[in-house]
C-alpha positions in Angstrom: -45.6 173.3 137.8 -48.0 171.0 136.0 -50.2 172.1 133.1 -53.1 170.1 131.8 -53.5 169.3 128.2 -57.2 170.1 127.9 -58.2 172.1 124.8 -61.5 173.4 123.7 -62.7 172.3 120.2 -65.4 175.0 120.1 -63.4 178.1 121.1 -60.0 176.8 119.9 -58.5 177.9 123.2 -55.3 176.1 124.0 -54.6 175.3 120.3 -52.5 177.1 117.7 -55.7 178.7 116.4 -56.4 180.3 119.8 -58.8 183.2 119.2 -57.3 185.1 122.2 -53.9 185.0 120.6 -52.7 188.4 119.5 -50.5 189.5 116.5 -46.7 189.7 117.0 -44.0 191.0 114.8 -40.6 189.7 113.8 -37.9 191.0 111.5 -39.0 190.0 108.0 -36.3 188.4 105.8 -36.7 187.6 102.1 -34.0 185.9 100.3 -33.1 186.9 96.8 -34.5 183.6 95.5 -37.9 184.3 97.1 -37.9 187.9 95.8 -37.2 186.7 92.2 -39.7 183.9 92.5 -42.4 186.2 93.7 -41.7 188.8 91.0 -41.6 186.2 88.2 -44.5 184.0 89.2 -47.2 186.4 90.5 -48.5 189.5 88.7 -49.3 191.4 92.0 -45.7 191.6 93.2 -44.5 192.5 89.7 -47.1 195.4 89.5 -46.2 196.6 92.9 -42.6 196.9 91.9 -43.0 198.2 88.4 -45.9 200.7 88.5 -44.4 203.4 90.7 -41.1 203.2 89.0 -42.7 203.4 85.6 -44.9 206.3 86.6 -42.0 208.2 88.1 -40.1 208.1 84.7 -42.8 208.0 82.0 -43.4 211.7 81.7 -39.7 212.5 82.5 -38.4 216.1 82.8 -38.9 219.5 81.2 -35.6 221.3 80.8 -35.6 225.1 81.3 -32.9 226.7 79.1 -32.2 228.1 75.7 -33.7 226.2 72.8 -30.3 225.1 71.5 -29.2 224.0 74.9 -32.3 222.0 75.5 -31.8 220.2 72.2 -28.2 219.3 73.1 -29.2 218.0 76.6 -32.1 215.9 75.3 -29.9 214.5 72.5 -27.3 213.5 75.2 -30.0 211.9 77.3 -31.2 209.9 74.2 -27.6 208.9 73.4 -27.0 207.5 76.9 -30.5 206.1 77.1 -30.7 207.9 80.4 -34.5 207.6 80.9 -34.4 203.8 80.3 -31.4 203.3 82.5 -32.9 205.3 85.4 -36.2 203.3 85.1 -34.2 200.0 85.2 -32.2 201.2 88.2 -35.2 202.4 90.1 -37.1 199.2 89.4 -34.3 197.0 90.6 -33.9 199.1 93.7 -37.5 198.6 94.6 -37.2 194.9 93.9 -33.9 194.0 95.6 -33.7 196.9 98.1 -31.1 198.9 96.3 -29.3 199.5 93.0 -26.9 202.0 91.4 -26.3 203.5 88.0 -22.6 203.8 87.3 -21.5 207.0 85.6 -18.9 206.0 83.0 -16.5 208.8 82.2 -13.5 206.8 80.9 -11.5 207.7 84.1 -9.4 204.9 85.3 -9.2 205.9 89.0 -12.6 204.7 90.1 -11.9 204.8 93.8 -11.4 208.6 93.6 -14.4 211.1 93.9 -16.0 212.2 90.6 -15.6 215.9 90.0 -18.3 217.2 87.6 -16.1 220.2 86.8 -13.7 217.9 85.0 -16.3 216.7 82.5 -16.0 218.3 79.1 -18.2 218.1 76.0 -18.9 214.4 75.4 -17.3 213.5 78.7 -20.1 211.0 79.6 -19.2 207.7 77.8 -21.8 205.3 79.1 -24.1 204.4 82.0 -24.2 200.9 83.6 -27.0 199.5 85.8 -25.8 197.6 88.9 -28.2 196.0 91.3 -27.6 195.0 94.9 -26.7 191.5 93.5 -24.0 192.9 91.3 -22.1 194.9 93.9 -21.4 194.8 97.6 -21.3 197.8 99.9 -18.1 198.5 101.8 -17.5 200.0 105.3 -20.1 202.4 106.5 -18.8 205.9 107.0 -19.0 207.2 110.6 -17.5 210.6 109.9 -20.2 213.2 110.8 -18.3 215.8 108.8 -18.6 213.8 105.6 -21.4 214.1 103.1 -21.5 210.3 103.0 -22.0 209.8 106.7 -24.1 206.7 107.3 -23.4 205.5 103.8 -20.8 203.0 102.4 -17.5 204.7 101.7 -17.1 202.5 98.6 -18.8 199.8 96.6 -17.1 196.7 95.2 -18.0 195.0 91.8 -16.5 191.8 90.7 -15.1 192.2 87.2 -13.8 189.7 84.7 -10.3 189.6 86.2 -10.4 191.5 89.5 -12.5 193.3 92.2 -13.2 196.9 91.2 -13.7 199.4 94.0 -16.0 202.4 93.1 -16.4 205.6 94.9 -20.1 206.4 95.8 -19.9 209.7 93.9 -19.6 207.7 90.7 -23.0 206.0 91.3 -26.6 207.2 91.2 -27.8 205.2 94.2 -31.5 204.3 94.8 -32.7 202.5 98.0 -35.8 200.4 97.9 -37.8 200.5 101.2 -35.7 202.6 103.6 -35.0 201.1 107.0 -35.4 203.2 110.2 -32.0 202.5 111.6 -28.4 202.8 110.4 -27.5 201.0 107.2 -24.6 199.5 109.0 -26.8 197.4 111.2 -29.2 196.2 108.6 -29.5 192.6 107.2 -28.3 193.9 103.8 -25.5 196.2 104.9 -25.6 199.4 102.9 -29.0 198.7 101.3 -32.6 198.8 102.2 -35.5 196.3 102.0 -37.4 195.1 99.0 -40.7 196.9 98.7 -42.3 193.4 98.7 -41.1 192.6 102.2 -43.8 194.6 104.0 -46.5 193.8 101.4 -45.9 190.1 101.2 -48.6 189.0 103.7 -51.3 191.0 101.9 -50.2 189.6 98.6 -50.3 186.0 100.0 -53.8 186.6 101.3 -55.0 188.0 98.0 -53.4 185.2 95.9 -54.7 182.5 98.3 -58.3 183.9 98.1 -58.1 184.1 94.3 -57.0 180.5 94.1 -59.6 179.3 96.6 -62.3 181.0 94.6 -61.0 179.3 91.4 -61.3 176.0 93.2 -64.8 176.7 94.3 -65.8 177.3 90.7 -64.9 173.7 89.9 -66.9 172.6 92.9 -69.9 174.8 92.1 -71.9 171.7 91.0 -71.4 168.3 92.6 -73.4 165.2 91.8 -74.2 163.0 94.8 -75.3 159.3 94.2 -76.3 157.1 97.1 -75.5 153.4 96.5 -76.9 150.6 98.7 -74.2 148.7 100.6 -71.5 150.9 99.1 -69.0 151.0 102.1 -69.5 147.3 102.8 -68.7 146.3 99.2 -65.6 148.5 98.8 -63.4 145.7 100.2 -63.7 143.8 96.9 -61.4 144.7 94.1 -63.8 143.4 91.6 -66.6 145.5 93.0 -64.4 148.7 92.8 -63.5 147.9 89.2 -67.1 147.3 88.2 -68.2 150.5 90.1 -65.7 152.7 88.3 -66.6 151.2 84.9 -70.3 151.6 85.5 -70.3 155.3 86.5 -67.8 156.1 83.8 -70.3 154.8 81.3 -73.1 156.7 83.1 -71.2 159.9 82.9 -70.6 159.4 79.2 -74.3 158.7 78.6 -75.2 161.8 80.6 -72.8 163.9 78.7 -74.3 162.8 75.4 -78.1 163.1 76.0 -78.4 164.4 79.6 -79.9 161.2 80.8 -78.5 159.4 83.8 -79.2 155.6 84.2 -79.4 154.4 87.8 -80.7 151.4 89.7 -84.0 151.8 91.4 -82.4 151.4 94.8 -79.9 154.3 94.1 -80.5 157.9 94.8 -79.2 160.9 92.9 -79.1 164.6 93.7 -77.1 167.7 92.7 -75.5 170.1 95.2 -74.6 173.6 94.0 -72.3 176.1 95.7 -73.3 179.7 96.2 -71.0 182.0 94.4 -72.7 185.3 95.4 -70.4 187.6 97.3 -67.1 186.0 96.3 -66.2 189.0 94.1 -66.7 191.4 97.1 -64.5 189.2 99.2 -61.7 189.1 96.6 -61.9 192.9 96.0 -61.6 193.5 99.8 -58.3 191.6 99.8 -57.2 193.5 96.7 -58.0 196.8 98.5 -55.7 195.7 101.4 -53.0 195.0 98.8 -53.6 198.4 97.3 -53.2 200.1 100.7 -50.1 198.1 101.5 -48.5 199.0 98.2 -49.8 202.6 98.3 -51.2 202.3 94.7 -54.9 203.0 93.9 -57.0 200.0 93.0 -57.9 201.6 89.7 -54.2 201.8 88.8 -53.2 198.5 90.3 -56.0 196.5 88.7 -56.4 198.7 85.6 -60.2 199.0 86.1 -62.6 201.9 86.2 -63.9 203.2 89.5 -67.1 201.4 90.8 -70.0 202.9 92.6 -72.3 205.9 92.1 -70.6 209.2 91.4 -67.2 207.4 91.7 -64.5 208.9 89.5 -61.3 207.9 91.3 -60.0 211.4 90.8 -59.0 212.0 94.4 -57.3 208.6 94.7 -55.2 209.3 91.5 -54.4 212.8 92.7 -53.0 211.5 96.0 -51.1 208.9 94.1 -49.6 211.4 91.7 -48.6 213.6 94.7 -46.8 210.6 96.1 -45.0 210.0 92.8 -44.0 213.6 92.6 -42.7 213.4 96.2 -40.6 210.4 95.2 -39.2 212.4 92.2 -38.4 215.5 94.2 -37.2 213.9 97.5 -35.5 210.7 96.2 -34.7 210.8 92.5 -33.6 214.5 92.2 -31.0 214.3 95.0 -29.7 211.0 93.8 -29.3 212.2 90.2 -27.8 215.7 91.1 -24.2 214.8 90.3 -25.2 212.9 87.2 -27.1 215.9 86.0 -24.2 218.2 86.5 -22.1 215.9 84.4 -24.9 215.6 81.8 -25.2 219.3 81.3 -21.4 219.7 80.8 -21.2 216.7 78.6 -24.0 218.0 76.4 -23.1 221.7 76.2 -19.4 221.8 77.1 -20.0 224.3 79.9 -22.3 224.9 82.9 -24.9 227.6 82.5 -26.3 228.3 85.9 -29.7 229.2 84.5 -30.2 225.6 83.2 -32.5 223.6 85.4 -35.5 221.2 85.0 -38.8 220.4 86.5 -40.6 217.1 86.6 -43.4 216.9 84.1 -46.9 216.5 85.7 -48.5 213.1 85.6 -52.1 214.2 85.1 -53.3 213.8 81.6 -55.9 216.3 80.4 -58.6 215.5 77.9 -59.0 217.5 74.7 -61.9 219.4 76.2 -59.9 220.4 79.2 -57.0 221.5 77.0 -59.4 223.6 74.9 -60.9 225.2 78.1 -57.5 226.1 79.5 -56.4 227.5 76.1 -59.6 229.7 76.1 -59.0 230.9 79.6 -55.4 231.8 78.8 -56.6 233.8 75.7 -59.2 235.6 77.7 -56.7 236.4 80.4 -54.3 237.8 77.8 -57.0 240.1 76.3 -57.8 241.4 79.8 -54.2 242.1 80.7 -53.5 244.1 77.6 -56.7 246.2 78.1 -58.4 245.3 74.8 -61.6 247.1 75.8 -60.2 250.2 77.5 -57.1 250.7 75.4 -54.9 250.7 78.5 -52.1 248.1 78.8 -51.7 246.5 82.2 -48.7 244.5 80.9 -46.8 245.7 77.8 -48.1 243.9 74.7 -44.7 242.6 73.6 -43.8 241.2 77.0 -47.2 239.5 77.3 -46.8 238.1 73.8 -43.5 236.5 74.6 -44.8 235.0 77.8 -47.9 233.6 76.1 -45.7 232.1 73.3 -43.5 230.4 75.9 -46.6 229.1 77.8 -48.3 227.7 74.7 -45.1 226.0 73.6 -44.5 224.4 77.0 -48.0 222.9 77.3 -48.3 222.0 73.6 -51.5 223.9 73.0 -50.4 224.9 69.5 -48.2 222.3 67.8 -45.6 223.9 65.5 -45.9 227.3 67.2 -42.2 227.4 68.0 -41.2 226.8 64.3 -43.7 229.4 63.2 -42.3 232.0 65.5 -38.8 231.3 64.2 -40.0 231.8 60.7 -42.3 234.8 61.1 -40.7 236.4 64.2 -42.1 237.7 67.5 -44.6 240.5 67.9 -41.9 242.8 69.2 -39.9 242.2 66.0 -42.7 243.2 63.7 -43.8 246.8 62.6 -47.3 247.7 63.7 -49.8 247.6 60.8 -51.9 250.6 59.7 -55.0 249.1 61.4 -53.1 248.8 64.7 -51.8 252.4 64.5 -55.3 253.6 63.7 -56.8 251.7 66.6 -54.2 252.9 69.0 -54.8 256.5 67.9 -58.5 256.1 68.3 -58.1 254.6 71.7 -55.8 257.5 72.8 -58.3 260.1 71.4 -61.2 258.5 73.3 -59.2 258.8 76.5 -58.5 262.5 76.2 -60.6 264.6 78.6 -62.3 261.5 80.1 -63.0 262.2 83.8 -61.7 259.5 86.1 -62.3 259.9 89.8 -62.9 263.7 89.5 -59.6 264.2 87.6 -59.1 265.0 84.0 -56.5 263.1 82.0 -54.8 264.3 78.8 -52.9 261.8 76.8 -50.4 262.1 74.0 -48.8 259.4 71.9 -45.0 259.0 72.0 -43.0 258.8 68.8 -42.6 255.5 67.2 -40.1 253.3 69.0 -40.4 255.3 72.2 -43.5 253.6 73.7 -47.1 252.8 73.3 -50.2 254.0 75.1 -48.1 256.1 77.6 -50.2 258.9 79.1 -49.4 262.1 81.0 -51.5 263.5 83.8 
């Protein structure tokens, strides 16, 4: 079979830039050197890696337990720098495709599973961040009855004198971009891909467009001078030297007084490049990067939303939902064993009522906080029946719940200390005004017809109850 070599210069058919050519996909591979170079030399890859990891950790967690237990747990987190270590581990996992946080307990048998029940008070000694570059994954478990099925059965770290084998239960493992098939068949056995792998083309296009626009700025104004017999005279070295000297002096004179001296036979004109629309083109490429990284443009570029009635609220809400999903579906399971050890190391025991929730990422303004505080106060008044004298919820129970709510959301700074000093509502004796108001409310309810029935009320003795009525 013979093929001709004819190509079309107008349609580009038969060339590498054939318009009829379609897109094809291959397995993307980024070496560690390329990953590090992209992260260190370009701000877009760095932000794509850092922003979700930072947002997932910056508000951290709210522990639900007794006050003294919370203080012990938070002090243990601070001692171990847990928040900073998790952030570093998660960032390196996104950059390199995987990383682990080693749980240091002082136990010498690192190849054996870590049992949280064996951790006593102060049992956590230290935490060490290990990226994919620092350790290698061992054989992938094929035991379907094992909790580590599909995962490496061990990890090896090269120490100062020997190779150390670590059981996976002693590591908080994070995977970067998960792969659709078994970890045993991946390029990086036991690990995922860098999050930069699937976004690299979009980053390249945005960076190239930005640099091309920067080049156009320098070419925005070009002076054109037509010289008689220019090409014919270029063969002479003396002519070229005099030409360069002459127009160097001409440029110097122009720079001083704005006057350009030319021969009568020469022609001069200025060509300017059109810069309109370049910003829109660049922002279009940035939006593609934003979609590839799943980060809103307002968060990625740090700019306010553009356009009429544009607030960016829905974009940020979707982004915060995504971060919350990462926290609940990726970080919480990975940190489960570490948290069990943390609670025991902080308190010396394991109270099953101790748990935590991830703090919300949305930040309310002062006005929004004030509006929510007012709504809570109005709801509390309605629940205790401030107008009718009937309590839907016992006043003491509602008071304790309101105190907890206001302490959690920080509406009244110093409230917890004030409650400790002055006591709760249930611990205080009712004042004479409260007793008089209660008696008046009960008196007004006697004999009042409700739905055709007549109610008669009586107050119980002090300490027996409040506002209880008999029919």
